[in-house]
C-alpha positions as CSV (number, residue, x, y, z in Angstrom):
1,M,-4.7,-9.1,-0.9
2,P,-3.7,-12.0,-3.2
3,S,-3.2,-15.2,-1.6
4,N,0.6,-15.3,-3.0
5,M,1.4,-11.8,-1.4
6,K,2.6,-11.5,2.2
7,A,2.2,-8.8,4.4
8,V,5.1,-6.1,4.3
9,F,6.2,-4.4,7.7
10,E,9.2,-2.9,6.3
11,D,10.1,-0.3,3.5
12,P,9.0,-2.3,0.3
13,G,11.6,-0.1,-1.8
14,I,9.1,1.4,-4.4
15,I,11.0,2.7,-7.4
16,C,10.0,4.9,-10.0
17,F,11.5,5.0,-13.7
18,Q,10.4,6.3,-17.2
19,H,11.1,4.5,-20.3
20,C,8.1,5.6,-22.7
21,K,5.4,8.2,-22.2
22,N,4.5,7.7,-18.7
23,K,6.1,7.0,-15.3
24,V,6.1,3.3,-13.9
25,F,6.5,2.4,-10.3
26,S,7.6,-1.1,-9.3
27,I,9.0,-2.8,-6.1
28,K,12.0,-3.8,-8.1
29,L,13.3,-2.8,-11.7
30,L,11.4,-4.5,-14.5
31,A,13.1,-6.6,-17.3
32,K,11.0,-4.8,-19.9
33,C,9.0,-1.7,-20.1
34,P,5.2,-2.5,-19.3
35,E,4.2,-0.5,-22.0
36,C,6.1,-1.2,-25.3
37,Q,7.6,-4.3,-24.0
38,T,11.2,-3.0,-24.7
39,E,14.0,-4.8,-22.9
40,L,15.2,-2.6,-20.2
41,N,18.9,-3.6,-20.1
42,S,21.0,-0.5,-20.2
43,D,20.9,3.0,-18.7
44,D,20.4,4.2,-22.1
45,A,17.0,2.7,-22.2
46,Y,15.6,5.0,-19.6
47,K,14.2,8.5,-20.4
48,M,14.1,9.0,-16.8
49,M,16.6,6.9,-14.3
50,P,15.1,4.8,-11.7
51,F,14.9,6.4,-8.1
52,R,13.7,5.0,-5.0
53,L,10.4,6.9,-3.4
54,P,11.1,8.0,0.2
55,Y,9.2,5.9,2.7
56,P,6.9,7.7,5.0
57,F,6.9,5.5,8.0
58,I,9.6,5.4,11.0
59,K,10.6,3.1,13.9
60,P,9.5,5.4,17.1
61,H,12.9,4.6,18.9
62,Q,15.0,6.3,16.2
63,H,13.0,9.6,16.7
64,P,13.3,11.0,20.2
65,C,10.9,13.8,21.6
66,S,8.3,13.4,18.7
67,I,4.6,13.1,18.1
68,I,3.7,9.6,16.8
69,L,0.6,8.4,15.2
70,R,-0.5,5.0,14.1
71,P,-3.7,3.0,13.3
72,T,-5.4,1.6,16.2
73,H,-5.7,-1.8,14.9
74,G,-3.1,-3.3,12.4
75,D,-0.6,-1.0,10.4
76,F,-0.5,1.5,7.8
77,L,0.6,-0.3,4.6
78,N,-1.4,-3.5,5.0
79,D,-4.8,-2.4,6.9
80,Y,-5.1,1.0,6.8
81,F,-8.2,3.1,4.9
82,N,-9.4,6.6,5.3
83,A,-11.5,7.3,8.3
84,M,-10.2,4.1,10.3
85,N,-9.4,4.9,13.9
86,L,-5.8,6.3,14.7
87,H,-3.8,6.2,18.1
88,I,-1.4,9.0,19.0
89,G,1.3,9.0,21.3
90,L,5.0,10.7,22.2
91,T,8.6,9.6,22.7
92,T,11.0,10.9,25.3
93,S,14.7,11.7,24.5
94,N,15.8,8.0,24.5
95,G,12.9,6.8,22.3
96,T,10.6,5.3,24.9
97,I,6.9,5.5,23.8
98,I,4.6,7.1,26.2
99,E,0.9,6.6,25.3
100,F,-2.7,6.8,27.1
101,D,-5.4,4.2,26.3
102,Q,-8.0,2.1,27.9
103,W,-5.1,0.7,30.1
104,G,-4.0,4.1,31.4
105,L,-0.8,6.1,30.8
106,H,2.1,3.4,30.1
107,K,5.2,3.1,28.2
108,T,6.8,0.8,25.7
109,P,10.7,0.8,26.3
110,T,13.2,1.6,23.4
111,N,14.3,-2.1,23.2
112,Q,10.7,-3.4,22.5
113,S,9.4,-0.6,20.1
114,D,10.2,-2.6,17.1
115,T,8.1,-5.6,17.9
116,S,5.3,-3.4,19.4
117,H,2.0,-1.8,17.3
118,W,4.3,1.2,16.7
119,S,7.0,-0.3,14.6
120,Q,5.5,1.5,11.4
121,S,4.6,4.8,12.6
122,L,4.0,8.5,11.1
123,I,5.9,11.4,12.7
124,V,3.6,14.4,13.4
125,E,6.3,16.6,14.9
126,T,9.5,16.4,16.4
127,M,11.6,18.6,18.6
128,T,15.1,19.9,18.0
129,E,17.6,18.8,20.7
130,P,17.8,21.8,22.5
131,W,14.2,21.1,23.6
132,Y,14.8,17.7,24.9
133,E,15.4,18.4,28.5
134,H,12.1,20.4,28.7
135,W,10.1,17.7,26.7
136,D,11.1,14.9,29.2
137,D,10.6,17.1,32.2
138,I,6.9,17.9,31.4
139,L,6.2,14.3,30.4
140,H,7.7,13.3,33.9
141,K,5.3,15.8,35.5
142,M,2.5,14.4,33.7
143,E,3.7,10.7,34.8
144,K,3.4,11.7,38.1
145,T,-0.5,12.0,37.7
146,K,-0.8,8.7,36.0
147,D,-2.8,7.3,39.1
148,T,-5.0,10.3,39.6
149,K,-5.7,11.9,36.2
150,W,-4.4,9.5,33.3
151,T,-5.9,6.2,34.7
152,S,-7.9,3.5,32.9
153,A,-11.0,4.4,34.8
154,A,-10.8,8.2,33.4
155,Y,-10.4,6.9,29.9
156,H,-13.4,7.7,27.6
157,E,-13.0,6.8,23.9
158,D,-14.6,9.9,22.7
159,T,-14.1,12.5,25.3
160,F,-10.6,11.6,27.3
161,N,-8.5,9.6,25.2
162,C,-5.1,9.5,23.5
163,Y,-5.7,12.7,21.8
164,T,-6.7,14.5,25.0
165,F,-3.3,13.6,26.5
166,V,-1.0,14.5,23.4
167,L,-3.0,17.9,23.5
168,D,-2.7,18.4,27.1
169,F,1.0,17.7,27.1
170,L,1.7,20.0,24.4
171,Q,-0.1,23.0,25.9
172,N,1.9,22.5,28.8
173,L,5.2,22.4,26.6
174,N,4.5,26.0,25.6
175,Y,6.5,25.7,22.3
176,G,5.3,28.4,20.3
177,T,2.7,27.5,17.3
178,L,2.8,23.8,18.0
179,S,1.3,24.6,21.8
180,A,-1.1,26.9,20.2
181,A,-2.6,24.8,17.8
182,A,-2.9,22.3,20.6
183,Q,-5.6,24.5,22.3
184,N,-8.1,23.1,19.7
185,R,-8.6,19.5,18.5
186,T,-9.4,20.6,14.9
187,T,-7.1,23.3,14.4
188,F,-4.0,20.9,15.6
189,C,-5.7,18.1,13.3
190,E,-5.7,20.6,10.1
191,R,-2.2,21.9,10.7
192,Y,-0.4,18.7,11.8
193,I,-2.3,15.5,11.3
194,V,-3.9,16.0,8.0
195,P,-0.6,16.9,6.1
196,R,1.1,13.8,7.2
197,T,-1.7,11.5,6.9
198,T,-2.4,12.4,3.4
199,A,1.2,12.2,2.2
200,A,1.2,8.7,3.9
201,G,-2.0,8.0,2.0
202,K,-0.6,8.4,-1.4
203,Y,2.3,6.1,-0.8
204,I,-0.1,3.5,0.7
205,S,-2.5,3.7,-2.4
206,L,0.7,3.4,-4.6
207,Y,2.0,0.5,-3.0
208,R,-1.2,-1.5,-2.9
209,K,-1.5,-1.0,-6.8
210,I,1.9,-2.2,-7.2
211,R,1.3,-5.4,-4.7
212,D,-1.8,-6.1,-6.4
213,H,-0.7,-5.8,-10.1
214,G,3.0,-5.9,-10.1
215,F,3.6,-2.6,-11.1
216,Y,1.7,0.9,-11.7
217,I,1.8,3.3,-14.9
218,H,1.1,6.8,-13.9
219,T,-0.7,8.1,-16.8
220,N,-2.2,11.7,-17.7
221,S,-5.9,10.6,-17.1
222,A,-4.8,9.0,-13.5
223,C,-3.5,12.6,-12.6
224,T,-6.7,14.2,-13.7
225,A,-8.6,11.5,-11.5
226,A,-6.5,11.6,-8.5
227,A,-6.9,15.6,-8.7
228,A,-10.7,15.5,-8.9
229,A,-10.7,13.0,-6.0
230,A,-8.6,15.1,-4.1
231,A,-10.6,18.1,-4.8
232,A,-13.9,16.2,-3.5
233,T,-12.6,15.1,-0.4
234,A,-10.7,18.1,0.6
235,T,-13.4,19.9,2.8
236,T,-13.8,16.7,4.7
237,A,-10.3,15.6,5.5
238,V,-9.6,17.7,8.8
239,A,-13.3,16.3,10.1
240,V,-12.6,12.8,9.2
241,A,-9.0,12.7,10.8
242,S,-10.1,14.4,13.7
243,N,-13.0,12.0,14.1
244,A,-10.4,9.2,13.7
245,I,-8.3,10.1,16.5
246,R,-11.0,11.3,19.0
247,E,-13.0,8.1,18.6
248,G,-10.0,5.7,18.6
249,S,-10.3,2.8,21.0
250,D,-6.5,2.7,21.3
């Protein structure tokens, strides 16, 4: 990161617009088109009007009864790269975070989640309100075994970790295809983890290009290169994501 750039922990507000041939992405509206240097001082100057890209990350306390994901160390926007370790957890109906790591099974209360390591998280899946009570009930039953099953002594970063806890919870939840996928680590990763991390990865890559250069011009050649890169890595994406969660030191 350039020395004059600060780490960003909130939505940077990426904007997309088009004046000439290619789409331009920036954090704020530019005074001139970076392709032709024409001043952008009216709505008529745009071939495509500016719009703001959706921010993929969330604050867990605003998303009850959800499966959430974050990097084991640091955050997504500033620190995360492919194959780095990931940590997975759950929220209750009131937004409390419940997770399992080397410290055992523990909670992060709603009023502390914005200042915790979870403040920039991805949602893997969330429940509809009719399922809230059942979700909390299963979590409560699992909490009762925190001193016998989900202990710090039982934790192992490869074989009995955060992913083990979440999959065990989902199996007990008995929620259709979600619980069925949770029977197998790779299947769950393929269906629920990889699509979320792939979409977030595109946003992270775009943000860092803008951060480092002030703006990013999305050319046809960039589209071709991106498609080729995606095709080259598609066959390994599931294995990489699954290993990243399994091996996380949390």
